[in-house]
C-alpha positions in Angstrom: 0.0 0.0 0.0 1.3 3.4 -0.9 2.0 6.0 1.8 -0.5 8.8 1.5 1.2 11.1 4.0 2.0 14.5 2.5 4.4 16.8 4.3 3.3 20.4 5.1 6.1 21.6 2.8 4.8 19.6 -0.1 1.3 21.0 0.6 2.7 24.5 0.5 4.5 23.8 -2.8 1.4 22.4 -4.3 -0.7 25.3 -3.1 1.8 27.7 -4.6 1.7 25.9 -8.0 -2.1 25.8 -8.0 -2.1 29.6 -7.2 0.3 30.3 -10.1 -1.6 28.3 -12.6 -5.0 29.7 -11.4 -3.6 33.2 -11.8 -2.6 32.4 -15.3 -6.1 31.1 -16.1 -7.6 34.3 -14.5 -5.3 36.4 -16.6 -7.5 35.5 -19.6 -10.0 37.9 -18.0 -7.8 40.0 -15.8 -4.5 40.3 -17.7 -2.3 41.6 -14.8 -2.6 38.3 -12.9 -0.2 36.6 -15.3 2.5 39.0 -14.2 1.8 38.2 -10.6 2.0 34.5 -11.4 5.3 35.1 -13.2 6.8 36.9 -10.2 5.7 34.2 -7.7 7.0 31.5 -10.0 10.5 33.1 -10.3 10.6 33.8 -6.5 9.6 30.3 -5.5 11.2 28.1 -8.1 14.6 27.7 -6.4 12.9 26.8 -3.2 11.2 23.9 -5.0 14.3 22.7 -6.9 14.5 18.9 -7.1 10.7 18.4 -6.6 7.9 17.9 -9.2 6.8 21.4 -8.3 9.8 23.1 -9.8 8.8 21.7 -13.1 5.3 23.3 -12.7 6.9 26.7 -12.1 9.3 26.3 -15.1 6.3 25.4 -17.2 4.4 28.5 -16.0 7.4 30.8 -16.7 7.9 29.4 -20.2 4.2 29.7 -20.9 4.3 33.4 -20.0 7.4 34.3 -22.0 6.4 32.2 -25.1 2.9 33.7 -25.1 4.4 37.2 -24.7 6.7 36.6 -27.7 4.0 35.2 -29.9 1.6 38.0 -28.9 4.2 40.5 -29.9 4.7 38.8 -33.3 0.9 38.5 -33.7 0.5 42.2 -33.0 3.1 43.1 -35.6 1.5 40.7 -38.2 -1.9 42.2 -37.5 -1.0 44.9 -39.9 -1.4 42.3 -42.7 -4.3 40.5 -41.1 -2.5 37.2 -40.3 -1.7 38.4 -36.8 -5.4 38.3 -35.6 -5.4 34.5 -36.1 -2.1 34.2 -34.4 -3.3 36.2 -31.4 -6.4 34.0 -31.1 -4.3 30.9 -31.3 -1.8 32.2 -28.7 -4.7 33.0 -26.3 -6.1 29.6 -26.7 -2.7 27.9 -26.3 -2.1 29.9 -23.1 -5.4 29.0 -21.7 -5.2 25.3 -22.5 -1.6 25.1 -21.1 -2.6 26.9 -17.9 -5.7 24.7 -17.3 -3.9 21.5 -18.0 -1.1 22.5 -15.6 -3.7 23.6 -13.0 -5.4 20.2 -13.2 -2.0 18.4 -12.9 -1.1 20.5 -9.8 -4.4 19.8 -8.2 -3.9 16.0 -8.8 -0.3 16.2 -7.5 1.0 15.1 -10.9 4.2 16.4 -12.5 4.5 18.2 -15.8 6.2 15.5 -18.0 8.4 18.0 -19.9 8.4 21.5 -18.4 10.4 22.9 -21.3 8.2 21.8 -24.0 6.4 24.1 -26.4 3.5 21.7 -26.6 0.7 21.3 -24.2 
């Protein structure tokens, strides 16, 4: 039988990751929360090194920066119309990645490859 005991530290790490991912989901309505999530992720990532939770924070950080990059590219390409489609795809990609990560954090599951571009 598996030991179901979870340390207070692991609970705190999980709660932080759930908060970061939830703030990213909320940023689809309230944009500034993504910046708050980014700051929390950077501040807490070293503390969580060597745990599954560090991967969650790396994933959240990469999600932010990649979405910012592609939003910038989409904004530039909006001049020729293609950018609107890219902006919609980036928003959808960001939301899906954030929800998937949130569900994994809630279930105490790791992000298989935190540095992936994929979902």
